[in-house]
C-alpha positions in Angstrom: 56.3 -37.0 46.1 57.6 -33.5 45.7 59.2 -34.5 42.4 55.8 -35.7 41.1 54.2 -32.3 42.0 57.0 -30.4 40.3 56.6 -32.4 37.1 52.9 -31.9 37.1 53.3 -28.2 37.7 55.9 -27.9 35.0 53.7 -29.8 32.5 50.7 -27.5 33.4 52.8 -24.4 32.8 54.0 -25.6 29.4 50.5 -26.5 28.2 49.2 -23.1 29.3 52.1 -21.2 27.7 51.4 -22.8 24.3 48.0 -21.1 23.9 48.4 -18.0 21.7 46.2 -15.3 23.1 45.6 -12.0 21.3 44.7 -9.0 23.4 41.7 -7.7 21.5 41.7 -4.3 23.3 44.4 -3.3 20.8 42.0 -3.7 17.9 39.4 -1.1 16.6 35.7 -1.5 17.4 33.2 -2.1 14.7 29.5 -2.5 14.5 27.7 -5.2 12.5 24.2 -3.9 11.7 21.6 -6.4 10.5 18.1 -5.4 9.4 15.6 -8.1 8.6 12.6 -7.1 6.4 9.1 -8.7 6.8 6.5 -9.3 4.1 4.5 -6.1 3.9 1.6 -7.9 2.2 1.1 -10.0 5.4 0.3 -7.3 8.0 -1.1 -8.8 11.2 0.6 -12.2 10.4 3.3 -13.7 12.5 7.1 -13.4 11.6 10.0 -15.5 12.9 13.7 -15.7 12.1 16.9 -16.7 13.8 20.3 -14.9 13.8 23.7 -16.3 14.7 26.5 -13.8 15.0 30.1 -14.9 14.7 33.2 -13.3 16.2 36.8 -14.5 16.4 37.9 -14.5 20.1 41.4 -13.8 21.5 42.2 -17.5 21.2 41.7 -17.3 17.4 38.4 -19.4 17.7 35.3 -18.4 15.7 32.6 -18.3 18.3 28.8 -18.3 17.6 26.1 -16.5 19.5 22.5 -17.6 18.5 19.4 -15.5 18.9 16.0 -15.1 17.3 12.9 -13.1 17.1 9.3 -13.6 16.5 6.2 -11.4 16.6 3.4 -9.9 14.5 3.9 -7.7 11.4 2.2 -4.3 11.7 2.3 -1.3 9.3 4.7 0.4 11.7 6.8 -2.8 12.2 8.0 -4.0 8.7 11.6 -4.5 9.7 13.8 -5.2 12.7 17.4 -4.1 13.3 20.0 -5.7 15.5 23.4 -4.3 16.4 26.5 -6.4 17.2 29.8 -4.9 18.5 32.8 -6.7 17.1 36.6 -6.1 17.1 38.6 -5.6 13.9 40.1 -9.1 14.3 40.2 -12.0 11.9 36.7 -13.1 10.9 33.2 -11.9 11.9 29.8 -12.8 10.4 26.1 -13.4 10.6 23.7 -16.3 9.8 20.2 -15.3 9.0 17.6 -18.0 8.9 14.1 -17.0 7.8 11.4 -19.1 9.3 8.1 -17.2 8.6 7.2 -14.1 6.5 10.8 -12.8 6.2 11.6 -11.5 2.7 15.0 -9.7 2.8 17.9 -8.4 4.8 20.5 -5.7 4.9 24.0 -6.3 6.4 26.5 -3.5 7.2 29.8 -3.3 9.1 30.9 0.2 10.2 33.7 1.4 12.3 32.3 2.7 15.6 34.4 5.8 15.6 32.6 6.7 12.3 29.2 5.5 13.3 27.2 8.4 12.0 24.2 8.3 9.6 26.2 9.6 6.7 29.3 7.5 7.2 30.1 4.8 4.7 30.2 1.2 5.8 33.1 -1.0 4.9 30.5 -3.8 4.0 27.0 -3.2 2.7 24.9 -6.0 1.4 21.1 -5.9 0.8 19.3 -8.8 -0.8 16.2 -10.9 -0.8 16.1 -13.7 1.8 14.5 -17.0 0.7 16.8 -19.4 2.5 19.4 -19.4 5.2 22.2 -17.0 4.4 25.6 -16.8 6.0 27.9 -13.8 5.5 31.5 -13.7 6.7 33.9 -10.7 6.6 37.6 -11.3 7.0 39.3 -8.1 8.4 42.8 -9.4 7.4 42.2 -9.6 3.6 39.0 -7.4 3.5 37.0 -10.2 1.8 33.3 -10.9 2.0 31.9 -14.4 1.5 28.2 -15.2 1.2 27.0 -18.8 1.5 
């Protein structure tokens, strides 16, 4: 019976040791900044959109975190900005899905240590938003992809 437990313990140790885990505390901190613009001609109308942010975790898995927002457009509320903290590791990104009265977006990635109004982002994209848009940034090869 002891032999069976030793074999099971040994197999568990081998399977756990094969997982490659990256300590992300060694990587720099960055901020993804997403601003969604509403239709200024539709003040007092409802708006709605969903966002899904993507981050690569320490196990090298791209993980998604969905969220959303809805409300009423006012002259003082023509856009909404969200901030996401990410590590400088593999791939990060955002999916923006307009549902109602959303007309555009701005996407930036800035290093947190240089997070000042006049600092330059490493990624800056601003565009109209007519359909779902997914933006990925790969820190390893510094490439942006937009789907």
